[in-house]
PALUM-35927 format. One record per residue: residue number from 1; residue in one letter; x, y, z of N, C-alpha, C in turn. Coordinates in pm, whole numbers, plus 50000, padded with zeros to 5 digits. Example, Ala and Ser with C-alpha at 12.3 -4.5 7.8 and 13.67 -1.06 7.14 Angstrom:
<atom resi="1" resn="A" n_x="51319" n_y="49431" n_z="50780" ca_x="51230" ca_y="49550" ca_z="50780" c_x="51320" c_y="49670" c_z="50780"/>
<atom resi="2" resn="S" n_x="51285" n_y="49775" n_z="50708" ca_x="51367" ca_y="49894" ca_z="50714" c_x="51290" c_y="50003" c_z="50787"/>
REM end
This chain:
<atom resi="1" resn="M" n_x="64094" n_y="19306" n_z="37113" ca_x="63988" ca_y="19229" ca_z="37176" c_x="63853" c_y="19270" c_z="37112"/>
<atom resi="2" resn="D" n_x="63779" n_y="19175" n_z="37060" ca_x="63646" ca_y="19202" ca_z="37006" c_x="63546" c_y="19188" c_z="37119"/>
<atom resi="3" resn="Y" n_x="63443" n_y="19273" n_z="37119" ca_x="63328" ca_y="19262" ca_z="37208" c_x="63204" c_y="19251" c_z="37122"/>
<atom resi="4" resn="K" n_x="63146" n_y="19133" n_z="37118" ca_x="63035" ca_y="19109" ca_z="37028" c_x="62908" c_y="19098" c_z="37109"/>
<atom resi="5" resn="L" n_x="62811" n_y="19178" n_z="37076" ca_x="62681" ca_y="19170" ca_z="37133" c_x="62608" c_y="19056" c_z="37070"/>
<atom resi="6" resn="E" n_x="62575" n_y="18954" n_z="37150" ca_x="62513" ca_y="18837" ca_z="37092" c_x="62375" c_y="18804" c_z="37149"/>
<atom resi="7" resn="L" n_x="62335" n_y="18870" n_z="37258" ca_x="62207" ca_y="18842" ca_z="37315" c_x="62154" c_y="18966" c_z="37389"/>
<atom resi="8" resn="V" n_x="62030" n_y="18997" n_z="37361" ca_x="61957" ca_y="19104" ca_z="37432" c_x="61835" c_y="19043" c_z="37498"/>
<atom resi="9" resn="L" n_x="61814" n_y="19066" n_z="37626" ca_x="61699" ca_y="19010" ca_z="37693" c_x="61585" c_y="19109" c_z="37688"/>
<atom resi="10" resn="I" n_x="61466" n_y="19058" n_z="37663" ca_x="61344" ca_y="19141" ca_z="37671" c_x="61249" c_y="19081" c_z="37767"/>
<atom resi="11" resn="P" n_x="61176" n_y="19162" n_z="37841" ca_x="61078" ca_y="19110" ca_z="37938" c_x="60943" c_y="19087" c_z="37872"/>
<atom resi="12" resn="V" n_x="60888" n_y="18968" n_z="37897" ca_x="60754" ca_y="18932" ca_z="37845" c_x="60671" c_y="18873" c_z="37957"/>
<atom resi="13" resn="S" n_x="60539" n_y="18880" n_z="37940" ca_x="60447" ca_y="18830" ca_z="38042" c_x="60407" c_y="18684" c_z="38013"/>
<atom resi="14" resn="D" n_x="60409" n_y="18644" n_z="37889" ca_x="60367" ca_y="18507" ca_z="37852" c_x="60469" c_y="18454" c_z="37747"/>
<atom resi="15" resn="V" n_x="60549" n_y="18362" n_z="37792" ca_x="60660" ca_y="18313" ca_z="37711" c_x="60607" c_y="18248" c_z="37582"/>
<atom resi="16" resn="D" n_x="60504" n_y="18167" n_z="37590" ca_x="60453" ca_y="18099" ca_z="37472" c_x="60394" c_y="18198" c_z="37374"/>
<atom resi="17" resn="R" n_x="60323" n_y="18297" n_z="37421" ca_x="60268" ca_y="18400" ca_z="37330" c_x="60380" c_y="18475" c_z="37263"/>
<atom resi="18" resn="A" n_x="60485" n_y="18516" n_z="37338" ca_x="60596" ca_y="18587" ca_z="37281" c_x="60671" c_y="18499" c_z="37178"/>
<atom resi="19" resn="K" n_x="60689" n_y="18372" n_z="37209" ca_x="60754" ca_y="18280" ca_z="37114" c_x="60677" c_y="18271" c_z="36987"/>
<atom resi="20" resn="E" n_x="60544" n_y="18255" n_z="36997" ca_x="60461" ca_y="18248" ca_z="36879" c_x="60473" c_y="18375" c_z="36796"/>
<atom resi="21" resn="F" n_x="60466" n_y="18491" n_z="36859" ca_x="60477" ca_y="18619" ca_z="36786" c_x="60609" c_y="18627" c_z="36712"/>
<atom resi="22" resn="Y" n_x="60721" n_y="18602" n_z="36781" ca_x="60850" ca_y="18624" ca_z="36722" c_x="60877" c_y="18522" c_z="36608"/>
<atom resi="23" resn="L" n_x="60829" n_y="18400" n_z="36627" ca_x="60854" ca_y="18297" ca_z="36524" c_x="60758" c_y="18312" c_z="36405"/>
<atom resi="24" resn="T" n_x="60629" n_y="18317" n_z="36436" ca_x="60527" ca_y="18313" ca_z="36332" c_x="60504" c_y="18447" c_z="36266"/>
<atom resi="25" resn="E" n_x="60490" n_y="18550" n_z="36350" ca_x="60457" ca_y="18682" ca_z="36292" c_x="60578" c_y="18762" c_z="36248"/>
<atom resi="26" resn="A" n_x="60678" n_y="18772" n_z="36337" ca_x="60797" ca_y="18850" ca_z="36306" c_x="60895" c_y="18777" c_z="36217"/>
<atom resi="27" resn="G" n_x="60885" n_y="18644" n_z="36209" ca_x="60968" ca_y="18566" ca_z="36118" c_x="61107" c_y="18538" c_z="36171"/>
<atom resi="28" resn="F" n_x="61130" n_y="18552" n_z="36303" ca_x="61262" ca_y="18523" ca_z="36362" c_x="61278" c_y="18369" c_z="36363"/>
<atom resi="29" resn="G" n_x="61400" n_y="18325" n_z="36379" ca_x="61432" ca_y="18185" ca_z="36393" c_x="61451" c_y="18143" c_z="36537"/>
<atom resi="30" resn="L" n_x="61418" n_y="18019" n_z="36570" ca_x="61437" ca_y="17969" ca_z="36705" c_x="61579" c_y="17914" c_z="36721"/>
<atom resi="31" resn="I" n_x="61647" n_y="17956" n_z="36830" ca_x="61776" ca_y="17906" ca_z="36863" c_x="61760" c_y="17801" c_z="36973"/>
<atom resi="32" resn="V" n_x="61688" n_y="17836" n_z="37080" ca_x="61675" ca_y="17743" ca_z="37193" c_x="61544" c_y="17777" c_z="37268"/>
<atom resi="33" resn="D" n_x="61486" n_y="17672" n_z="37324" ca_x="61374" ca_y="17684" ca_z="37415" c_x="61392" c_y="17574" c_z="37516"/>
<atom resi="34" resn="T" n_x="61438" n_y="17611" n_z="37635" ca_x="61473" ca_y="17509" ca_z="37731" c_x="61443" c_y="17551" c_z="37873"/>
<atom resi="35" resn="P" n_x="61388" n_y="17455" n_z="37954" ca_x="61370" ca_y="17481" ca_z="38095" c_x="61502" c_y="17471" c_z="38167"/>
<atom resi="36" resn="I" n_x="61515" n_y="17554" n_z="38269" ca_x="61634" ca_y="17552" ca_z="38353" c_x="61581" c_y="17539" c_z="38498"/>
<atom resi="37" resn="G" n_x="61582" n_y="17418" n_z="38545" ca_x="61529" ca_y="17394" ca_z="38679" c_x="61374" c_y="17396" c_z="38671"/>
<atom resi="38" resn="E" n_x="61314" n_y="17419" n_z="38786" ca_x="61169" ca_y="17416" ca_z="38796" c_x="61102" c_y="17548" c_z="38765"/>
<atom resi="39" resn="D" n_x="61171" n_y="17662" n_z="38783" ca_x="61106" ca_y="17791" ca_z="38772" c_x="61167" c_y="17885" c_z="38671"/>
<atom resi="40" resn="R" n_x="61248" n_y="17830" n_z="38583" ca_x="61311" ca_y="17916" ca_z="38483" c_x="61300" c_y="17852" c_z="38341"/>
<atom resi="41" resn="R" n_x="61282" n_y="17934" n_z="38245" ca_x="61278" ca_y="17884" ca_z="38105" c_x="61344" c_y="17992" c_z="38022"/>
<atom resi="42" resn="V" n_x="61425" n_y="17950" n_z="37927" ca_x="61494" ca_y="18044" ca_z="37839" c_x="61455" c_y="18013" c_z="37696"/>
<atom resi="43" resn="V" n_x="61415" n_y="18116" n_z="37622" ca_x="61390" ca_y="18108" ca_z="37481" c_x="61480" c_y="18210" c_z="37414"/>
<atom resi="44" resn="Q" n_x="61549" n_y="18168" n_z="37309" ca_x="61627" ca_y="18260" ca_z="37231" c_x="61584" c_y="18249" c_z="37086"/>
<atom resi="45" resn="V" n_x="61558" n_y="18368" n_z="37025" ca_x="61520" ca_y="18376" ca_z="36886" c_x="61615" c_y="18474" c_z="36818"/>
<atom resi="46" resn="I" n_x="61621" n_y="18462" n_z="36684" ca_x="61714" ca_y="18554" ca_z="36615" c_x="61649" c_y="18609" c_z="36488"/>
<atom resi="47" resn="P" n_x="61660" n_y="18741" n_z="36468" ca_x="61607" ca_y="18798" ca_z="36346" c_x="61684" c_y="18749" c_z="36227"/>
<atom resi="48" resn="P" n_x="61619" n_y="18735" n_z="36109" ca_x="61692" ca_y="18689" ca_z="35990" c_x="61811" c_y="18779" c_z="35960"/>
<atom resi="49" resn="G" n_x="61929" n_y="18717" n_z="35943" ca_x="62048" ca_y="18788" ca_z="35906" c_x="62121" c_y="18851" c_z="36024"/>
<atom resi="50" resn="S" n_x="62070" n_y="18840" n_z="36143" ca_x="62133" ca_y="18907" ca_z="36261" c_x="62233" c_y="18817" c_z="36326"/>
<atom resi="51" resn="A" n_x="62335" n_y="18883" n_z="36389" ca_x="62431" ca_y="18810" ca_z="36471" c_x="62391" c_y="18820" c_z="36620"/>
<atom resi="52" resn="C" n_x="62291" n_y="18897" n_z="36648" ca_x="62247" ca_y="18916" ca_z="36789" c_x="62108" c_y="18853" c_z="36805"/>
<atom resi="53" resn="A" n_x="62095" n_y="18766" n_z="36906" ca_x="61973" ca_y="18701" ca_z="36938" c_x="61892" c_y="18779" c_z="37040"/>
<atom resi="54" resn="I" n_x="61768" n_y="18749" n_z="37054" ca_x="61675" ca_y="18805" ca_z="37150" c_x="61638" c_y="18693" c_z="37247"/>
<atom resi="55" resn="G" n_x="61652" n_y="18723" n_z="37374" ca_x="61619" ca_y="18619" ca_z="37476" c_x="61503" c_y="18666" c_z="37562"/>
<atom resi="56" resn="F" n_x="61417" n_y="18571" n_z="37599" ca_x="61309" ca_y="18597" ca_z="37693" c_x="61278" c_y="18468" c_z="37763"/>
<atom resi="57" resn="G" n_x="61200" n_y="18473" n_z="37866" ca_x="61161" ca_y="18354" ca_z="37938" c_x="61106" c_y="18387" c_z="38074"/>
<atom resi="58" resn="T" n_x="61116" n_y="18289" n_z="38163" ca_x="61073" ca_y="18310" ca_z="38299" c_x="61195" c_y="18305" c_z="38392"/>
<atom resi="59" resn="G" n_x="61197" n_y="18401" n_z="38483" ca_x="61308" ca_y="18402" ca_z="38578" c_x="61440" c_y="18449" c_z="38520"/>
<atom resi="60" resn="I" n_x="61438" n_y="18522" n_z="38411" ca_x="61563" ca_y="18567" ca_z="38354" c_x="61586" c_y="18719" c_z="38359"/>
<atom resi="61" resn="T" n_x="61480" n_y="18795" n_z="38384" ca_x="61496" ca_y="18940" ca_z="38402" c_x="61388" c_y="18991" c_z="38496"/>
<atom resi="62" resn="A" n_x="61425" n_y="19096" n_z="38573" ca_x="61333" ca_y="19154" ca_z="38666" c_x="61255" c_y="19269" c_z="38601"/>
<atom resi="63" resn="A" n_x="61290" n_y="19307" n_z="38480" ca_x="61223" ca_y="19417" ca_z="38410" c_x="61077" c_y="19387" c_z="38387"/>
<atom resi="64" resn="A" n_x="60997" n_y="19489" n_z="38386" ca_x="60851" ca_y="19472" ca_z="38361" c_x="60827" c_y="19441" c_z="38214"/>
<atom resi="65" resn="P" n_x="60732" n_y="19351" n_z="38187" ca_x="60698" ca_y="19322" ca_z="38047" c_x="60670" c_y="19451" c_z="37966"/>
<atom resi="66" resn="G" n_x="60728" n_y="19460" n_z="37848" ca_x="60712" ca_y="19576" ca_z="37765" c_x="60814" c_y="19687" c_z="37789"/>
<atom resi="67" resn="A" n_x="60907" n_y="19667" n_z="37881" ca_x="61004" ca_y="19772" ca_z="37916" c_x="61112" c_y="19791" c_z="37811"/>
<atom resi="68" resn="A" n_x="61133" n_y="19699" n_z="37725" ca_x="61233" ca_y="19713" ca_z="37616" c_x="61179" c_y="19806" c_z="37507"/>
<atom resi="69" resn="Q" n_x="61239" n_y="19917" n_z="37487" ca_x="61190" ca_y="20016" ca_z="37398" c_x="61295" c_y="20059" c_z="37296"/>
<atom resi="70" resn="G" n_x="61256" n_y="20079" n_z="37173" ca_x="61344" ca_y="20132" ca_z="37069" c_x="61457" c_y="20039" c_z="37024"/>
<atom resi="71" resn="L" n_x="61436" n_y="19906" n_z="37034" ca_x="61532" ca_y="19816" ca_z="36980" c_x="61532" c_y="19833" c_z="36826"/>
<atom resi="72" resn="H" n_x="61651" n_y="19846" n_z="36767" ca_x="61662" ca_y="19872" ca_z="36625" c_x="61688" c_y="19747" c_z="36546"/>
<atom resi="73" resn="L" n_x="61614" n_y="19732" n_z="36442" ca_x="61637" ca_y="19626" ca_z="36342" c_x="61676" c_y="19699" c_z="36210"/>
<atom resi="74" resn="V" n_x="61799" n_y="19683" n_z="36166" ca_x="61847" ca_y="19749" ca_z="36047" c_x="61810" c_y="19665" c_z="35924"/>
<atom resi="75" resn="V" n_x="61750" n_y="19731" n_z="35827" ca_x="61709" ca_y="19664" ca_z="35703" c_x="61761" c_y="19744" c_z="35584"/>
<atom resi="76" resn="T" n_x="61784" n_y="19677" n_z="35471" ca_x="61830" ca_y="19746" ca_z="35351" c_x="61716" c_y="19807" c_z="35269"/>
<atom resi="77" resn="D" n_x="61595" n_y="19759" n_z="35289" ca_x="61480" ca_y="19816" ca_z="35214" c_x="61362" c_y="19822" c_z="35311"/>
<atom resi="78" resn="I" n_x="61340" n_y="19940" n_z="35366" ca_x="61239" ca_y="19955" ca_z="35470" c_x="61093" c_y="19932" c_z="35416"/>
<atom resi="79" resn="L" n_x="61071" n_y="19965" n_z="35290" ca_x="60939" ca_y="19943" ca_z="35237" c_x="60913" c_y="19794" c_z="35220"/>
<atom resi="80" resn="A" n_x="61011" n_y="19719" n_z="35177" ca_x="60998" ca_y="19570" ca_z="35162" c_x="60986" c_y="19504" c_z="35297"/>
<atom resi="81" resn="A" n_x="61066" n_y="19551" n_z="35395" ca_x="61058" ca_y="19493" ca_z="35531" c_x="60923" c_y="19517" c_z="35591"/>
<atom resi="82" resn="R" n_x="60872" n_y="19640" n_z="35580" ca_x="60741" ca_y="19673" ca_z="35631" c_x="60634" c_y="19586" c_z="35567"/>
<atom resi="83" resn="A" n_x="60640" n_y="19574" n_z="35435" ca_x="60541" ca_y="19490" ca_z="35363" c_x="60548" c_y="19344" c_z="35406"/>
<atom resi="84" resn="E" n_x="60667" n_y="19295" n_z="35427" ca_x="60685" ca_y="19156" ca_z="35474" c_x="60615" c_y="19134" c_z="35612"/>
<atom resi="85" resn="L" n_x="60646" n_y="19227" n_z="35701" ca_x="60589" ca_y="19215" ca_z="35838" c_x="60436" c_y="19232" c_z="35836"/>
<atom resi="86" resn="L" n_x="60386" n_y="19329" n_z="35757" ca_x="60243" ca_y="19343" ca_z="35745" c_x="60181" c_y="19216" c_z="35687"/>
<atom resi="87" resn="G" n_x="60243" n_y="19154" n_z="35590" ca_x="60197" ca_y="19032" ca_z="35532" c_x="60192" c_y="18914" c_z="35631"/>
<atom resi="88" resn="R" n_x="60276" n_y="18923" n_z="35731" ca_x="60281" ca_y="18818" ca_z="35837" c_x="60183" c_y="18848" c_z="35951"/>
<atom resi="89" resn="G" n_x="60115" n_y="18967" n_z="35942" ca_x="60014" ca_y="19001" ca_z="36042" c_x="60067" c_y="19093" c_z="36151"/>
<atom resi="90" resn="V" n_x="60185" n_y="19151" n_z="36134" ca_x="60240" ca_y="19244" ca_z="36235" c_x="60197" c_y="19386" c_z="36202"/>
<atom resi="91" resn="P" n_x="60124" n_y="19453" n_z="36292" ca_x="60095" ca_y="19593" ca_z="36270" c_x="60220" c_y="19678" c_z="36274"/>
<atom resi="92" resn="V" n_x="60254" n_y="19744" n_z="36167" ca_x="60375" ca_y="19827" ca_z="36156" c_x="60329" c_y="19966" c_z="36118"/>
<atom resi="93" resn="S" n_x="60393" n_y="20066" n_z="36182" ca_x="60359" ca_y="20204" ca_z="36151" c_x="60395" c_y="20233" c_z="36006"/>
<atom resi="94" resn="D" n_x="60347" n_y="20344" n_z="35958" ca_x="60390" ca_y="20394" ca_z="35826" c_x="60540" c_y="20429" c_z="35835"/>
<atom resi="95" resn="V" n_x="60605" n_y="20424" n_z="35721" ca_x="60744" ca_y="20466" ca_z="35713" c_x="60748" c_y="20619" c_z="35721"/>
<atom resi="96" resn="R" n_x="60850" n_y="20669" n_z="35789" ca_x="60863" ca_y="20816" ca_z="35804" c_x="61010" c_y="20852" c_z="35810"/>
<atom resi="97" resn="H" n_x="61038" n_y="20978" n_z="35792" ca_x="61172" ca_y="21032" ca_z="35801" c_x="61167" c_y="21174" c_z="35859"/>
<atom resi="98" resn="L" n_x="61279" n_y="21226" n_z="35902" ca_x="61285" ca_y="21359" ca_z="35960" c_x="61328" c_y="21460" c_z="35854"/>
<atom resi="99" resn="E" n_x="61261" n_y="21572" n_z="35855" ca_x="61301" ca_y="21688" ca_z="35773" c_x="61297" c_y="21808" c_z="35865"/>
<atom resi="100" resn="S" n_x="61410" n_y="21870" n_z="35886" ca_x="61422" ca_y="21988" ca_z="35973" c_x="61359" c_y="21965" c_z="36111"/>
<atom resi="101" resn="G" n_x="61383" n_y="21845" n_z="36162" ca_x="61334" ca_y="21810" ca_z="36299" c_x="61187" c_y="21771" c_z="36306"/>
<atom resi="102" resn="T" n_x="61122" n_y="21755" n_z="36193" ca_x="60979" ca_y="21719" ca_z="36189" c_x="60962" c_y="21589" c_z="36112"/>
<atom resi="103" resn="W" n_x="60878" n_y="21499" n_z="36168" ca_x="60851" ca_y="21371" ca_z="36100" c_x="60768" c_y="21395" c_z="35977"/>
<atom resi="104" resn="V" n_x="60806" n_y="21334" n_z="35871" ca_x="60740" ca_y="21342" ca_z="35740" c_x="60710" c_y="21199" c_z="35690"/>
<atom resi="105" resn="D" n_x="60591" n_y="21179" n_z="35637" ca_x="60555" ca_y="21045" ca_z="35587" c_x="60641" c_y="21002" c_z="35467"/>
<atom resi="106" resn="G" n_x="60668" n_y="20874" n_z="35464" ca_x="60744" ca_y="20814" ca_z="35354" c_x="60887" c_y="20799" c_z="35386"/>
<atom resi="107" resn="P" n_x="60959" n_y="20719" n_z="35301" ca_x="61104" ca_y="20707" ca_z="35321" c_x="61173" c_y="20832" c_z="35285"/>
<atom resi="108" resn="H" n_x="61295" n_y="20845" n_z="35333" ca_x="61378" ca_y="20964" ca_z="35300" c_x="61385" c_y="20975" c_z="35147"/>
<atom resi="109" resn="P" n_x="61371" n_y="21093" n_z="35089" ca_x="61367" ca_y="21106" ca_z="34943" c_x="61491" c_y="21049" c_z="34874"/>
<atom resi="110" resn="E" n_x="61606" n_y="21055" n_z="34940" ca_x="61729" ca_y="21004" ca_z="34880" c_x="61761" c_y="20864" c_z="34932"/>
<atom resi="111" resn="R" n_x="61672" n_y="20810" n_z="35016" ca_x="61690" ca_y="20677" ca_z="35080" c_x="61830" c_y="20670" c_z="35147"/>
<atom resi="112" resn="G" n_x="61869" n_y="20780" n_z="35212" ca_x="61995" ca_y="20787" ca_z="35282" c_x="61998" c_y="20693" c_z="35402"/>
<atom resi="113" resn="D" n_x="62117" n_y="20646" n_z="35434" ca_x="62134" ca_y="20560" ca_z="35548" c_x="62089" c_y="20630" c_z="35680"/>
<atom resi="114" resn="Y" n_x="62029" n_y="20555" n_z="35765" ca_x="61984" ca_y="20601" ca_z="35900" c_x="61879" c_y="20712" c_z="35890"/>
<atom resi="115" resn="E" n_x="61806" n_y="20720" n_z="35783" ca_x="61711" ca_y="20830" ca_z="35761" c_x="61565" c_y="20788" c_z="35762"/>
<atom resi="116" resn="S" n_x="61533" n_y="20658" n_z="35740" ca_x="61393" ca_y="20614" ca_z="35730" c_x="61364" c_y="20513" c_z="35836"/>
<atom resi="117" resn="F" n_x="61243" n_y="20524" n_z="35896" ca_x="61204" ca_y="20446" ca_z="36010" c_x="61060" c_y="20398" c_z="36002"/>
<atom resi="118" resn="A" n_x="61032" n_y="20287" n_z="36070" ca_x="60896" ca_y="20235" ca_z="36095" c_x="60904" c_y="20158" c_z="36226"/>
<atom resi="119" resn="E" n_x="60791" n_y="20149" n_z="36294" ca_x="60787" ca_y="20082" ca_z="36428" c_x="60683" c_y="19972" c_z="36432"/>
<atom resi="120" resn="F" n_x="60713" n_y="19877" n_z="36520" ca_x="60614" ca_y="19778" ca_z="36559" c_x="60648" c_y="19735" c_z="36703"/>
<atom resi="121" resn="S" n_x="60548" n_y="19667" n_z="36766" ca_x="60564" ca_y="19618" ca_z="36905" c_x="60524" c_y="19476" c_z="36914"/>
<atom resi="122" resn="D" n_x="60579" n_y="19407" n_z="37011" ca_x="60537" ca_y="19270" ca_z="37039" c_x="60411" c_y="19275" c_z="37128"/>
<atom resi="123" resn="P" n_x="60347" n_y="19162" n_z="37157" ca_x="60225" ca_y="19168" ca_z="37235" c_x="60235" c_y="19230" c_z="37374"/>
<atom resi="124" resn="D" n_x="60354" n_y="19241" n_z="37432" ca_x="60374" ca_y="19302" ca_z="37562" c_x="60405" c_y="19451" c_z="37549"/>
<atom resi="125" resn="G" n_x="60431" n_y="19499" n_z="37431" ca_x="60462" ca_y="19643" ca_z="37411" c_x="60611" c_y="19669" c_z="37402"/>
<atom resi="126" resn="N" n_x="60698" n_y="19566" n_z="37397" ca_x="60837" ca_y="19588" ca_z="37368" c_x="60843" c_y="19645" c_z="37224"/>
<atom resi="127" resn="S" n_x="60908" n_y="19758" n_z="37208" ca_x="60901" ca_y="19825" ca_z="37079" c_x="61026" c_y="19805" c_z="36994"/>
<atom resi="128" resn="W" n_x="61005" n_y="19794" n_z="36868" ca_x="61110" ca_y="19773" ca_z="36766" c_x="61104" c_y="19881" c_z="36663"/>
<atom resi="129" resn="L" n_x="61221" n_y="19932" n_z="36623" ca_x="61229" ca_y="20035" ca_z="36523" c_x="61304" c_y="19981" c_z="36403"/>
<atom resi="130" resn="L" n_x="61238" n_y="19978" n_z="36288" ca_x="61308" ca_y="19941" ca_z="36165" c_x="61382" c_y="20066" c_z="36117"/>
<atom resi="131" resn="Q" n_x="61505" n_y="20049" n_z="36076" ca_x="61586" ca_y="20158" ca_z="36032" c_x="61657" c_y="20114" c_z="35899"/>
<atom resi="132" resn="E" n_x="61643" n_y="20198" n_z="35799" ca_x="61700" ca_y="20159" ca_z="35668" c_x="61848" c_y="20201" c_z="35659"/>
<atom resi="133" resn="V" n_x="61933" n_y="20103" n_z="35622" ca_x="62074" ca_y="20130" ca_z="35602" c_x="62117" c_y="20041" c_z="35484"/>
<atom resi="134" resn="G" n_x="62184" n_y="20103" n_z="35384" ca_x="62238" ca_y="20025" ca_z="35274" c_x="62146" c_y="20009" c_z="35155"/>
<atom resi="135" resn="Y" n_x="62041" n_y="20091" n_z="35147" ca_x="61947" ca_y="20076" ca_z="35034" c_x="62020" c_y="20101" c_z="34902"/>
<atom resi="136" resn="R" n_x="62107" n_y="20198" n_z="34895" ca_x="62175" ca_y="20234" ca_z="34772" c_x="62292" c_y="20145" c_z="34741"/>
<atom resi="137" resn="A" n_x="62333" n_y="20058" n_z="34831" ca_x="62451" ca_y="19974" ca_z="34809" c_x="62433" c_y="19874" c_z="34699"/>
REM end
């Protein structure tokens, strides 16, 4: 039996603002934007190349806006991904890696899998972590 994660809900305060951020700035694709009854709306967006979508809207989660923290986006080239997001207007932290338990600026010297990171947040403070995997492949 396969168990495939296909949707993660994130809490937002303004659906239209979140939709604009994820489509225009983050470069995600739109899957659906639909009202469900009078008091609910569901928006689903998907990061490029991902099999898992991100959902937000009204009446779909009781979590406080900004409560989603540390969502990982795996990329094969963290420097290129960071540059792309910066070019789209997304404030992204500098790339960093751990050495002996201490954060050090720049990508991992060997560009090892799961070793290099950068962060950004949506307008509500939901945080995303870029993580490099497959650079050497």
